[in-house]
Structures are given as structure tokens and as C-alpha cells.
BATIFI-729913 format. One record per residue (C-alpha): z, x, y. Coordinates in pm, whole numbers, plus 50000, padded with zeros to 5 digits. Layout:
REM BATIFI-729913
ZXY;...
//
This chain:
REM BATIFI-729913
737353135783675;737373128984048;739273157584213;740323155384577;740273190284732;741893193885073;741033223385294;737483219085172;736033242585434;738473270485348;738013302485150;739703290384831;738093256084820;734633271384854;735243288984522;737133260884351;734633232984419;731713249384231;734013256383936;734973219783918;731343208983936;730333234183668;732823217483432;731453182783499;733983171083758;733533158384113;735003178084404;735833153284680;736623165385035;739483148785219;737703149585557;740793136485738;743393150485977;746693155085792;748613147586112;747123112286124;748703091185847;746453060785885;743343082385865;744643100285553;745643067685382;742253052085450;740363081985314;742553085485004;742203048484930;738413051084953;738263081184721;740753070184449;741053105384301;742143112683944;743683145784050;744323165484369;744423201984476;746073204184816;744883236484978;744773225985344;747253245085557;747643267085860;747843300785687;747083324285975;749963316286205;748663333986520;745943307286525;748473280186604;751933271386736;755083271586525;755423233886568;751913227586439;752533249686136;755283225486028;753293194886136;750403204285908;751993223785624;755113202685573;754763168785739;751053167585660;751823172285293;754263143185301;751553122285466;749153130585184;751743124484909;752713090985060;749073080285066;748573090884704;751783074384586;750693041884750;747523039084543;747333012184276;746293039984039;747893072584155;746393105884041;747713120683717;748213155483867;748703169184218;748683206884261;750243218684588;749413253384719;752633269284840;752883306984896;754633338584784;755983339085141;758753316085019;760303347184858;760573364785193;760933402485198;762543407184857;761313438684686;760043444084335;758663420384071;759353383884154;759403355883898;759423318883980;763223317583963;763703344584229;765753333684535;763753314984798;764463330585137;761443329985370;761573349985692;758583335085878;757713300286002;754763299885762;757003307785464;759643282985580;757033255685622;755863261485265;759393260985125;760053228785316;756843214885165;758123223084816;761413205484889;759913173485028;757483171784734;760243169484471;760723131684490;757003127084412;756983149484103;757213122583835;754963096483996;752203120984092;752643149283840;753273174084121;752933211084035;753703239084283;751483270084293;752753301084474;749803324484524;750363360584621;747583379784802;744063373184679;740653381484811;736943379384741;733523371884885;733763348685184;737233357885303;737413365585676;737693401285801;740973394085979;742463398985629;743013434485510;740763437785204;737613422485361;738233444485665;738353475485444;735313465085242;733253459285558;734253493285694;733263511585376;730033492085337;729023500985693;730313537085659;732643534785957;733613570486049;737213560586125;739743534486016;742953526586202;745643513285971;749383508185949;751583519185660;749303528685369;752043533385111;753263497385087;752313480784757;751313444384721;749883421184456;746113416284504;744133391684291;740503380984265;739913346084410;737803337784103;740873343183883;743043322884119;740733292584118;740613293883738;744403290383753;744123260483986;741613244883747;743953250483452;746863235083643;744713204283699;743533200283342;746303213283113;748293186682930;751693202882971;752583223283277;755783236383430;756963227383778;756153260383953;753693288783892;753223322384057;749503329584096;749303367284091;748073397983905;751463413383835;750213447383954;751463463984275;748613481784453;749113504084757;746753503985052;746133540584970;744963529984622;742583504284772;741113531384995;740693554784697;738943527684494;736563519684779;735813556584827;735063560384455;732663530584463;730843539384786;731073577184813;732223572385172;735383588485306;736333576885657;738933594085868;742163574285840;744313572086152;747813557586139;748133533486430;751793528486528;750903494186667;749943483286314;753073496886143;755503468586073;759193477386111;761383474685799;758413464985582;759173458285215;757813488685027;756833471184701;756483433984627;754503417384350;754623386884127;755533381283765;752373365983611;753833357183269;753803319583324;750263320383467;749023342283182;750393317882923;748523290083103;745223309183118;745503329682801;744333360382987;745523386583236;744063391983582;741123415983611;741733449483786;741473450484163;738473474084132;736423444583999;736873423084308;736163452684536;732913459284348;731903422584379;732623422584752;730743454984815;727623441084643;727333412684892;725083417285197;726883423385526;
//
């Protein structure tokens, strides 16, 4: 199977592509600017993919402007879907990476039918992407994936878990953090890409899937796990500049639909921390 993977230079794609190849499939990079329709159409026509995983997005909003977030995440997705729908032989399945940010700041365990009420431009751009993709569902077999937090080897240290792992590996004497008692859903990227692979290859899939572990983990628990694995105990300083006002205390996903797809539950967060700590700095 020829699988077009957008965002081919990103963290997730770098783990998904080898998995596809290991199962005998081709992982094809888009290598086109999503804000240039003619360029996207030309590339898609040349590739003629059997399936697509659309991972390309602006996910770290401070890197860009609000307008560009919508231009890439929402309008860029329409550009890609239009190009795919125009093929003489459209792909049988298109998996679109949305985000748990579409749920906004709701607390507790969130299933796929939870209200969609994003509070950031990133979340709003992803919800808009989901909406504009609906007309393409039947022709392209569109499936929406809503990943919660996930991490692993190769993720940048601007994200929390890699930042913590690097600090413990290097035995930093002090860590400055915000609220350590908030709980979030953290998954292993290897488990997440297995879910993407299953969404591509399963015969029958539902319209939307949460990609998550279903386990709320506090920052304090992450620190304790890293201490247990390294024997290092840095001094933790609460930095008021890093404390977010009115932060949701506990938010995590309901993984039931994903677990039925995969036939297995997510591994514990300690496993991904151990994997990350083993890698050279």
C-alpha cells in the first residue's frame, strides 16, 4: 500500500514511517506547501496514494501567527482533500490528525461524544478542520483522530516530558515548573502510531477516535517516576510565570474505542520514560 504521510519531518511521522515500511508498505512524503493548492495537487497526482495520514500542522502556536494557524491547519487540509478527491482513483482511507484541544478546558474523562468547545486558536483550527472534512467522508473514507498528549524519543525539549527527561538525565540541580498537581493523559508515541496504522488498515472504522491512554498522570507523578528510574532528586521551584491561571485540574481521554481497534491498552507512562532516558543526550 502506498501511504502518503504529511508532516513527514515531524515527530510523529518519524515514528510512523518506519512502522509502515516494516509492514511492507511505502511511506510517501508530501513535500509540498499546504498553502499552495497547485503545488499540492501536482504532488498528490504524481504520488497516487492508496491511503493518507495527514499529520502536517502548526501545533506549537507561538511559532506562528493566528492567521497562519488557520491557513495551514484548516484551509491547508481542504487543499489536500480537494486534491485527493480530484484523483481518478482516490485513496480508500484518509486519517486526519485533529487534537484533544477541540474539547477545550472540560475536566475529567472525555469520550468522543463530549462537547466540542475549544478555547485556543489551535483547538479552533482543528475543530474547523473536522467540520470542513465532513463532506469528503464518503468519497475518501475520512477518519478523525484526536490525540491527547504523547511523547517519546525525538520530541523537542520545548514540550514538558522531554524537558523533564533531559533534566533528570543531566542531573540538573534545580527545575523550575508551574503547577505540578494538574493531571493529563500521556501516551507513548509508539502506541499512538500503532493506532494510526490500525486506522489506515482496519476494514471497519468509526468516524472519530480519541488516541489516548485513559490514565490521568500528574506532573508530580512524572517527577516521582523519573526520580525512581535515575536516583536523581532535583530541587523543584514553583515559578509563578509558568503557572497558568484557571488551569483545568484533571483532563484525560476515554480510550475504549481505540482499545477495541487495537485489542490492547496503552502501556504505562513509566515505559516511555525509561525508553527516553536510555537514549544518549
